[in-house]
Biopython code that builds the backbone (N, CA, C, O; Angstrom):
import numpy as np
from Bio.PDB.StructureBuilder import StructureBuilder

atoms = [
    (1, "MET", "N", (9.669, -0.061, 23.448)),
    (1, "MET", "CA", (8.609, -0.288, 22.714)),
    (1, "MET", "C", (8.914, -0.392, 21.201)),
    (1, "MET", "O", (9.967, 0.231, 21.064)),
    (2, "GLU", "N", (8.510, -0.882, 19.954)),
    (2, "GLU", "CA", (9.008, -1.154, 18.942)),
    (2, "GLU", "C", (7.271, -0.362, 18.413)),
    (2, "GLU", "O", (6.194, -0.599, 18.959)),
    (3, "LEU", "N", (7.556, 0.741, 17.018)),
    (3, "LEU", "CA", (6.355, 1.247, 16.420)),
    (3, "LEU", "C", (5.930, 0.084, 15.692)),
    (3, "LEU", "O", (6.395, -1.050, 15.805)),
    (4, "GLU", "N", (4.948, 0.491, 14.889)),
    (4, "GLU", "CA", (4.367, -0.397, 13.964)),
    (4, "GLU", "C", (3.303, 0.356, 13.398)),
    (4, "GLU", "O", (2.401, 0.937, 14.001)),
    (5, "ALA", "N", (3.429, 0.309, 12.629)),
    (5, "ALA", "CA", (2.206, 1.267, 11.600)),
    (5, "ALA", "C", (0.964, 0.570, 12.251)),
    (5, "ALA", "O", (0.963, -0.558, 12.743)),
    (6, "GLY", "N", (-0.581, 1.835, 12.131)),
    (6, "GLY", "CA", (-1.256, 1.596, 12.787)),
    (6, "GLY", "C", (-1.599, 1.408, 14.839)),
    (6, "GLY", "O", (-2.131, 0.480, 15.448)),
    (7, "MET", "N", (-1.164, 2.384, 15.218)),
    (7, "MET", "CA", (-0.652, 2.080, 16.424)),
    (7, "MET", "C", (-1.258, 4.174, 16.558)),
    (7, "MET", "O", (-1.210, 5.007, 15.653)),
    (8, "LEU", "N", (-1.750, 4.366, 18.018)),
    (8, "LEU", "CA", (-1.701, 5.991, 18.076)),
    (8, "LEU", "C", (-0.335, 6.555, 18.365)),
    (8, "LEU", "O", (0.766, 6.005, 18.329)),
    (9, "VAL", "N", (-0.576, 7.412, 18.571)),
    (9, "VAL", "CA", (0.601, 8.072, 19.343)),
    (9, "VAL", "C", (0.522, 9.209, 19.277)),
    (9, "VAL", "O", (0.168, 9.782, 18.246)),
    (10, "ARG", "N", (0.906, 9.944, 20.611)),
    (10, "ARG", "CA", (0.812, 11.561, 20.645)),
    (10, "ARG", "C", (2.060, 11.788, 20.740)),
    (10, "ARG", "O", (2.958, 11.060, 21.163)),
    (11, "ALA", "N", (2.099, 13.369, 20.116)),
    (11, "ALA", "CA", (3.266, 14.408, 19.811)),
    (11, "ALA", "C", (4.059, 14.668, 20.873)),
    (11, "ALA", "O", (3.324, 14.130, 21.701)),
    (12, "LYS", "N", (5.241, 15.177, 21.705)),
    (12, "LYS", "CA", (5.318, 15.492, 22.800)),
    (12, "LYS", "C", (6.073, 16.209, 22.501)),
    (12, "LYS", "O", (6.774, 16.438, 23.487)),
    (13, "ALA", "N", (6.587, 17.090, 21.162)),
    (13, "ALA", "CA", (7.097, 17.898, 20.981)),
    (13, "ALA", "C", (6.814, 18.797, 19.571)),
    (13, "ALA", "O", (6.519, 18.170, 18.554)),
    (14, "GLY", "N", (6.894, 20.059, 19.532)),
    (14, "GLY", "CA", (6.565, 20.654, 18.461)),
    (14, "GLY", "C", (5.047, 21.696, 18.524)),
    (14, "GLY", "O", (4.314, 21.854, 19.500)),
    (15, "HIS", "N", (4.914, 22.254, 17.241)),
    (15, "HIS", "CA", (3.982, 22.386, 17.194)),
    (15, "HIS", "C", (2.584, 22.239, 17.645)),
    (15, "HIS", "O", (1.791, 22.864, 18.349)),
    (16, "ASP", "N", (2.618, 20.830, 16.740)),
    (16, "ASP", "CA", (1.332, 20.207, 17.059)),
    (16, "ASP", "C", (1.833, 19.299, 18.381)),
    (16, "ASP", "O", (2.349, 18.245, 18.011)),
    (17, "LYS", "N", (1.801, 19.460, 19.758)),
    (17, "LYS", "CA", (2.514, 19.389, 20.964)),
    (17, "LYS", "C", (1.453, 18.544, 21.282)),
    (17, "LYS", "O", (0.548, 19.377, 21.333)),
    (18, "ASN", "N", (0.777, 17.161, 21.605)),
    (18, "ASN", "CA", (-0.167, 16.849, 22.627)),
    (18, "ASN", "C", (-1.171, 16.467, 21.244)),
    (18, "ASN", "O", (-2.213, 16.002, 21.707)),
    (19, "CYS", "N", (-1.225, 16.487, 20.069)),
    (19, "CYS", "CA", (-1.592, 16.011, 19.104)),
    (19, "CYS", "C", (-1.765, 15.065, 19.602)),
    (19, "CYS", "O", (-1.451, 14.675, 20.727)),
    (20, "ILE", "N", (-2.906, 14.054, 17.845)),
    (20, "ILE", "CA", (-2.608, 12.512, 18.681)),
    (20, "ILE", "C", (-2.542, 12.445, 17.123)),
    (20, "ILE", "O", (-3.039, 13.355, 16.459)),
    (21, "TYR", "N", (-1.837, 11.208, 16.442)),
    (21, "TYR", "CA", (-1.817, 10.507, 15.586)),
    (21, "TYR", "C", (-1.826, 8.986, 15.215)),
    (21, "TYR", "O", (-1.316, 8.157, 15.969)),
    (22, "VAL", "N", (-2.333, 8.693, 14.207)),
    (22, "VAL", "CA", (-1.809, 7.496, 13.425)),
    (22, "VAL", "C", (-0.747, 7.119, 13.070)),
    (22, "VAL", "O", (-0.799, 7.420, 11.877)),
    (23, "ILE", "N", (0.417, 6.570, 13.257)),
    (23, "ILE", "CA", (0.854, 5.961, 12.154)),
    (23, "ILE", "C", (0.980, 5.180, 11.008)),
    (23, "ILE", "O", (0.734, 3.976, 10.939)),
    (24, "ILE", "N", (1.437, 6.028, 9.957)),
    (24, "ILE", "CA", (1.247, 4.739, 8.810)),
    (24, "ILE", "C", (2.294, 4.096, 8.290)),
    (24, "ILE", "O", (2.098, 3.012, 7.740)),
    (25, "SER", "N", (3.738, 4.704, 8.378)),
    (25, "SER", "CA", (4.546, 4.216, 8.332)),
    (25, "SER", "C", (6.053, 4.085, 8.151)),
    (25, "SER", "O", (6.508, 4.771, 7.236)),
    (26, "VAL", "N", (6.887, 3.372, 8.813)),
    (26, "VAL", "CA", (8.462, 3.717, 10.520)),
    (26, "VAL", "C", (9.596, 3.481, 9.765)),
    (26, "VAL", "O", (9.919, 2.312, 9.553)),
    (27, "ASN", "N", (10.292, 4.444, 9.301)),
    (27, "ASN", "CA", (12.048, 4.074, 8.906)),
    (27, "ASN", "C", (13.006, 4.256, 10.055)),
    (27, "ASN", "O", (12.380, 3.924, 11.061)),
    (28, "ASP", "N", (13.517, 4.410, 10.192)),
    (28, "ASP", "CA", (14.668, 3.663, 10.882)),
    (28, "ASP", "C", (15.233, 5.308, 11.964)),
    (28, "ASP", "O", (15.971, 5.379, 12.947)),
    (29, "GLU", "N", (14.558, 6.279, 11.278)),
    (29, "GLU", "CA", (14.883, 7.768, 12.289)),
    (29, "GLU", "C", (13.325, 8.059, 12.689)),
    (29, "GLU", "O", (12.752, 7.889, 13.765)),
    (30, "TYR", "N", (12.909, 8.492, 11.603)),
    (30, "TYR", "CA", (10.931, 9.137, 11.247)),
    (30, "TYR", "C", (10.225, 8.050, 11.463)),
    (30, "TYR", "O", (10.560, 6.887, 11.241)),
    (31, "VAL", "N", (8.929, 8.575, 12.037)),
    (31, "VAL", "CA", (7.527, 7.212, 11.541)),
    (31, "VAL", "C", (7.150, 8.652, 10.436)),
    (31, "VAL", "O", (7.871, 9.571, 10.049)),
    (32, "PHE", "N", (5.936, 8.379, 10.218)),
    (32, "PHE", "CA", (4.707, 9.264, 8.811)),
    (32, "PHE", "C", (3.518, 8.358, 9.810)),
    (32, "PHE", "O", (3.221, 7.168, 9.918)),
    (33, "LEU", "N", (2.967, 9.882, 10.558)),
    (33, "LEU", "CA", (1.558, 10.679, 10.635)),
    (33, "LEU", "C", (0.285, 11.030, 10.216)),
    (33, "LEU", "O", (0.241, 11.810, 9.265)),
    (34, "ALA", "N", (-0.785, 10.637, 10.701)),
    (34, "ALA", "CA", (-1.678, 11.381, 9.048)),
    (34, "ALA", "C", (-3.031, 11.057, 10.689)),
    (34, "ALA", "O", (-3.023, 10.054, 11.403)),
    (35, "ASP", "N", (-4.173, 12.490, 10.845)),
    (35, "ASP", "CA", (-5.227, 11.787, 11.504)),
    (35, "ASP", "C", (-5.648, 11.884, 10.845)),
    (35, "ASP", "O", (-6.656, 12.121, 11.511)),
    (36, "GLY", "N", (-6.081, 11.984, 9.617)),
    (36, "GLY", "CA", (-7.141, 11.848, 8.970)),
    (36, "GLY", "C", (-7.922, 12.636, 8.300)),
    (36, "GLY", "O", (-8.597, 12.200, 7.367)),
    (37, "LYS", "N", (-7.957, 14.332, 8.797)),
    (37, "LYS", "CA", (-8.070, 15.283, 9.006)),
    (37, "LYS", "C", (-7.477, 16.666, 8.330)),
    (37, "LYS", "O", (-7.748, 17.379, 7.364)),
    (38, "LEU", "N", (-6.630, 16.635, 9.265)),
    (38, "LEU", "CA", (-5.760, 18.103, 8.624)),
    (38, "LEU", "C", (-4.573, 17.453, 7.625)),
    (38, "LEU", "O", (-4.242, 17.994, 6.570)),
    (39, "ARG", "N", (-3.967, 16.157, 8.151)),
    (39, "ARG", "CA", (-3.429, 15.355, 7.641)),
    (39, "ARG", "C", (-3.381, 14.091, 6.844)),
    (39, "ARG", "O", (-2.346, 13.466, 6.612)),
    (40, "PRO", "N", (-4.340, 13.828, 6.522)),
    (40, "PRO", "CA", (-4.518, 13.124, 4.884)),
    (40, "PRO", "C", (-3.271, 11.805, 4.546)),
    (40, "PRO", "O", (-2.048, 11.838, 4.681)),
    (41, "ILE", "N", (-3.988, 10.940, 4.170)),
    (41, "ILE", "CA", (-2.449, 9.884, 4.475)),
    (41, "ILE", "C", (-1.918, 10.559, 2.867)),
    (41, "ILE", "O", (-1.027, 9.914, 2.315)),
    (42, "CYS", "N", (-2.123, 11.050, 2.580)),
    (42, "CYS", "CA", (-1.714, 11.064, 0.786)),
    (42, "CYS", "C", (-0.837, 12.676, 1.368)),
    (42, "CYS", "O", (-0.563, 13.339, 0.368)),
    (43, "HIS", "N", (-0.461, 13.259, 2.441)),
    (43, "HIS", "CA", (-0.260, 14.448, 2.605)),
    (43, "HIS", "C", (0.518, 14.002, 4.479)),
    (43, "HIS", "O", (-0.013, 14.470, 5.486)),
    (44, "PRO", "N", (1.545, 13.240, 4.541)),
    (44, "PRO", "CA", (1.582, 12.476, 6.344)),
    (44, "PRO", "C", (2.620, 13.502, 6.883)),
    (44, "PRO", "O", (3.424, 14.228, 6.297)),
    (45, "LYS", "N", (2.357, 13.335, 8.075)),
    (45, "LYS", "CA", (3.226, 14.817, 8.983)),
    (45, "LYS", "C", (4.989, 13.015, 9.492)),
    (45, "LYS", "O", (5.002, 11.890, 9.992)),
    (46, "LYS", "N", (5.966, 13.981, 8.897)),
    (46, "LYS", "CA", (7.123, 13.763, 9.175)),
    (46, "LYS", "C", (8.121, 14.400, 10.101)),
    (46, "LYS", "O", (8.932, 15.326, 10.086)),
    (47, "LYS", "N", (7.530, 13.158, 11.185)),
    (47, "LYS", "CA", (7.823, 13.155, 12.919)),
    (47, "LYS", "C", (9.516, 12.210, 13.534)),
    (47, "LYS", "O", (9.994, 11.091, 13.350)),
    (48, "ASN", "N", (9.820, 13.144, 14.107)),
    (48, "ASN", "CA", (11.387, 12.081, 14.454)),
    (48, "ASN", "C", (10.515, 11.027, 15.690)),
    (48, "ASN", "O", (9.434, 11.372, 16.166)),
    (49, "ARG", "N", (11.160, 9.837, 16.034)),
    (49, "ARG", "CA", (11.174, 9.005, 16.456)),
    (49, "ARG", "C", (10.845, 9.293, 18.340)),
    (49, "ARG", "O", (10.140, 8.628, 19.099)),
    (50, "LYS", "N", (11.372, 10.081, 18.517)),
    (50, "LYS", "CA", (11.858, 10.498, 20.108)),
    (50, "LYS", "C", (11.008, 11.145, 20.480)),
    (50, "LYS", "O", (10.609, 10.830, 21.602)),
    (51, "HIS", "N", (10.303, 12.318, 19.813)),
    (51, "HIS", "CA", (9.563, 13.701, 19.433)),
    (51, "HIS", "C", (8.051, 12.453, 19.914)),
    (51, "HIS", "O", (7.285, 13.071, 20.654)),
    (52, "ILE", "N", (7.662, 11.327, 19.718)),
    (52, "ILE", "CA", (6.088, 11.078, 19.967)),
    (52, "ILE", "C", (6.251, 10.035, 21.133)),
    (52, "ILE", "O", (7.401, 9.799, 21.503)),
    (53, "GLN", "N", (5.349, 9.481, 21.661)),
    (53, "GLN", "CA", (4.758, 9.013, 22.888)),
    (53, "GLN", "C", (2.828, 7.489, 22.440)),
    (53, "GLN", "O", (1.607, 7.480, 22.284)),
    (54, "PRO", "N", (3.708, 6.856, 22.467)),
    (54, "PRO", "CA", (2.833, 6.046, 22.201)),
    (54, "PRO", "C", (1.233, 5.643, 22.598)),
    (54, "PRO", "O", (1.103, 5.420, 23.802)),
    (55, "ILE", "N", (0.399, 5.554, 22.058)),
    (55, "ILE", "CA", (-0.337, 4.927, 23.108)),
    (55, "ILE", "C", (-1.191, 3.159, 23.449)),
    (55, "ILE", "O", (-1.858, 2.691, 22.526)),
    (56, "THR", "N", (-1.132, 2.769, 24.090)),
    (56, "THR", "CA", (-0.802, 1.393, 23.359)),
    (56, "THR", "C", (-1.784, 0.469, 23.725)),
    (56, "THR", "O", (-1.749, -0.758, 23.640)),
    (57, "HIS", "N", (-3.358, 1.787, 24.471)),
    (57, "HIS", "CA", (-4.396, 0.557, 24.546)),
    (57, "HIS", "C", (-5.031, 0.452, 23.371)),
    (57, "HIS", "O", (-5.937, -0.378, 23.308)),
    (58, "VAL", "N", (-4.621, 1.480, 21.856)),
    (58, "VAL", "CA", (-5.681, 1.950, 21.511)),
    (58, "VAL", "C", (-4.661, 1.294, 20.034)),
    (58, "VAL", "O", (-3.432, 1.257, 20.074)),
    (59, "ARG", "N", (-5.749, 0.677, 18.437)),
    (59, "ARG", "CA", (-5.009, 0.141, 17.807)),
    (59, "ARG", "C", (-5.742, 0.878, 16.296)),
    (59, "ARG", "O", (-6.830, 0.323, 16.139)),
    (60, "CYS", "N", (-5.527, 1.786, 15.316)),
    (60, "CYS", "CA", (-6.385, 1.582, 14.337)),
    (60, "CYS", "C", (-6.615, 0.432, 13.371)),
    (60, "CYS", "O", (-5.829, -0.421, 12.959)),
    (61, "GLU", "N", (-7.582, 0.586, 13.182)),
    (61, "GLU", "CA", (-8.188, -1.434, 11.910)),
    (61, "GLU", "C", (-7.399, -1.191, 10.869)),
    (61, "GLU", "O", (-6.712, -2.092, 10.388)),
    (62, "SER", "N", (-7.393, 0.386, 10.258)),
    (62, "SER", "CA", (-6.559, 0.749, 8.883)),
    (62, "SER", "C", (-5.822, 1.878, 8.693)),
    (62, "SER", "O", (-6.008, 3.008, 9.144)),
    (63, "VAL", "N", (-4.736, 1.346, 7.788)),
    (63, "VAL", "CA", (-3.425, 2.782, 7.876)),
    (63, "VAL", "C", (-3.803, 2.969, 6.332)),
    (63, "VAL", "O", (-2.930, 3.444, 5.607)),
    (64, "THR", "N", (-5.219, 2.580, 5.697)),
    (64, "THR", "CA", (-5.154, 3.538, 4.192)),
    (64, "THR", "C", (-6.475, 4.056, 3.968)),
    (64, "THR", "O", (-6.792, 4.657, 2.942)),
    (65, "ASP", "N", (-7.506, 3.739, 5.264)),
    (65, "ASP", "CA", (-8.290, 4.956, 4.769)),
    (65, "ASP", "C", (-8.831, 5.990, 5.989)),
    (65, "ASP", "O", (-9.291, 5.752, 7.105)),
    (66, "ASP", "N", (-8.560, 7.268, 5.255)),
    (66, "ASP", "CA", (-9.072, 8.358, 6.513)),
    (66, "ASP", "C", (-10.279, 8.523, 7.219)),
    (66, "ASP", "O", (-10.364, 8.777, 8.421)),
    (67, "ALA", "N", (-11.642, 8.295, 6.059)),
    (67, "ALA", "CA", (-12.134, 8.098, 7.387)),
    (67, "ALA", "C", (-11.858, 7.096, 9.018)),
    (67, "ALA", "O", (-11.958, 7.350, 10.218)),
    (68, "ILE", "N", (-11.589, 6.248, 8.430)),
    (68, "ILE", "CA", (-11.308, 5.186, 9.638)),
    (68, "ILE", "C", (-10.133, 5.823, 10.830)),
    (68, "ILE", "O", (-10.040, 5.370, 11.971)),
    (69, "ILE", "N", (-9.364, 6.853, 10.334)),
    (69, "ILE", "CA", (-8.266, 7.063, 10.741)),
    (69, "ILE", "C", (-9.219, 7.783, 11.493)),
    (69, "ILE", "O", (-9.959, 7.313, 12.357)),
    (70, "LYS", "N", (-9.161, 8.821, 11.152)),
    (70, "LYS", "CA", (-10.708, 10.316, 11.657)),
    (70, "LYS", "C", (-10.811, 9.951, 13.185)),
    (70, "LYS", "O", (-10.544, 10.373, 14.310)),
    (71, "LYS", "N", (-11.571, 8.513, 12.255)),
    (71, "LYS", "CA", (-13.061, 8.332, 13.893)),
    (71, "LYS", "C", (-12.027, 7.247, 14.483)),
    (71, "LYS", "O", (-12.627, 6.211, 14.768)),
    (72, "THR", "N", (-10.995, 7.202, 14.682)),
    (72, "THR", "CA", (-10.278, 6.146, 15.414)),
    (72, "THR", "C", (-9.569, 7.844, 16.127)),
    (72, "THR", "O", (-9.446, 7.901, 17.350)),
    (73, "VAL", "N", (-9.417, 8.310, 15.807)),
    (73, "VAL", "CA", (-8.584, 9.248, 16.739)),
    (73, "VAL", "C", (-9.310, 10.634, 17.221)),
    (73, "VAL", "O", (-8.819, 11.480, 17.969)),
    (74, "LYS", "N", (-10.833, 10.659, 16.497)),
    (74, "LYS", "CA", (-12.324, 11.626, 17.329)),
    (74, "LYS", "C", (-12.584, 10.299, 18.671)),
    (74, "LYS", "O", (-12.541, 10.697, 19.835)),
    (75, "ALA", "N", (-12.733, 9.416, 18.518)),
    (75, "ALA", "CA", (-12.666, 8.357, 19.321)),
    (75, "ALA", "C", (-12.069, 8.846, 20.762)),
    (75, "ALA", "O", (-12.488, 9.727, 21.514)),
    (76, "GLU", "N", (-11.423, 8.342, 20.835)),
    (76, "GLU", "CA", (-9.620, 9.163, 21.764)),
    (76, "GLU", "C", (-9.265, 10.021, 22.486)),
    (76, "GLU", "O", (-8.850, 10.085, 23.643)),
    (77, "LEU", "N", (-9.564, 11.022, 21.309)),
    (77, "LEU", "CA", (-9.861, 12.306, 21.955)),
    (77, "LEU", "C", (-10.957, 13.011, 22.717)),
    (77, "LEU", "O", (-10.918, 14.122, 23.244)),
    (78, "LYS", "N", (-12.655, 11.501, 22.630)),
    (78, "LYS", "CA", (-13.355, 12.100, 23.766)),
    (78, "LYS", "C", (-13.112, 11.822, 24.498)),
    (78, "LYS", "O", (-13.043, 12.631, 25.423)),
    (79, "LYS", "N", (-12.725, 10.240, 24.746)),
    (79, "LYS", "CA", (-12.202, 9.528, 25.864)),
    (79, "LYS", "C", (-11.318, 9.981, 27.142)),
    (79, "LYS", "O", (-11.317, 9.724, 28.346)),
    (80, "LYS", "N", (-10.246, 11.132, 25.881)),
    (80, "LYS", "CA", (-8.888, 11.568, 26.525)),
    (80, "LYS", "C", (-10.117, 12.656, 27.580)),
    (80, "LYS", "O", (-10.236, 12.428, 28.783)),
    (81, "GLU", "N", (-11.037, 13.953, 26.782)),
    (81, "GLU", "CA", (-12.050, 14.459, 27.534)),
    (81, "GLU", "C", (-12.591, 14.233, 28.336)),
    (81, "GLU", "O", (-13.025, 15.167, 29.009)),
    (82, "LYS", "N", (-12.805, 13.205, 28.627)),
    (82, "LYS", "CA", (-14.060, 12.259, 29.714)),
    (82, "LYS", "C", (-13.520, 11.874, 31.024)),
    (82, "LYS", "O", (-14.126, 11.748, 32.088)),
    (83, "LYS", "N", (-11.336, 11.584, 30.560)),
    (83, "LYS", "CA", (-10.832, 11.648, 32.070)),
    (83, "LYS", "C", (-10.416, 13.056, 32.271)),
    (83, "LYS", "O", (-9.949, 13.276, 33.389)),
    (84, "GLU", "N", (-10.475, 14.104, 31.422)),
    (84, "GLU", "CA", (-9.868, 14.886, 32.702)),
    (84, "GLU", "C", (-11.057, 15.732, 33.390)),
    (84, "GLU", "O", (-10.809, 16.496, 34.323)),
    (85, "VAL", "N", (-12.819, 15.499, 32.705)),
    (85, "VAL", "CA", (-13.525, 16.846, 33.662)),
    (85, "VAL", "C", (-14.160, 15.871, 34.168)),
    (85, "VAL", "O", (-14.983, 16.068, 35.062)),
]
sb = StructureBuilder()
sb.init_structure("model")
sb.init_model(0)
sb.init_chain("A")
sb.init_seg("    ")
for serial, (resi, resn, name, xyz) in enumerate(atoms, 1):
    if name == "N":
        sb.init_residue(resn, " ", resi, " ")
    sb.init_atom(name, np.array(xyz, "f"), 0.0, 1.0, " ", f" {name:<3s}", serial, name[0])
structure = sb.get_structure()
């Protein structure tokens, strides 16, 4: 699957395992991620492409606004919590 800006992903490895992020930009080997809260757009997380898993059913409307990114991630987390309960 081709990764592109605006996609939601879940971290598969590292200290942030199972955290949900939005892809801000894609490089050959790395992607830059933000969640709008701890990782805003101005300070994205650099993550290896092998260490993320795309969430295909959701996309973020804007990758330039922290508030929209935060809202999208929060909605996905709520949906995930409902499935677990």
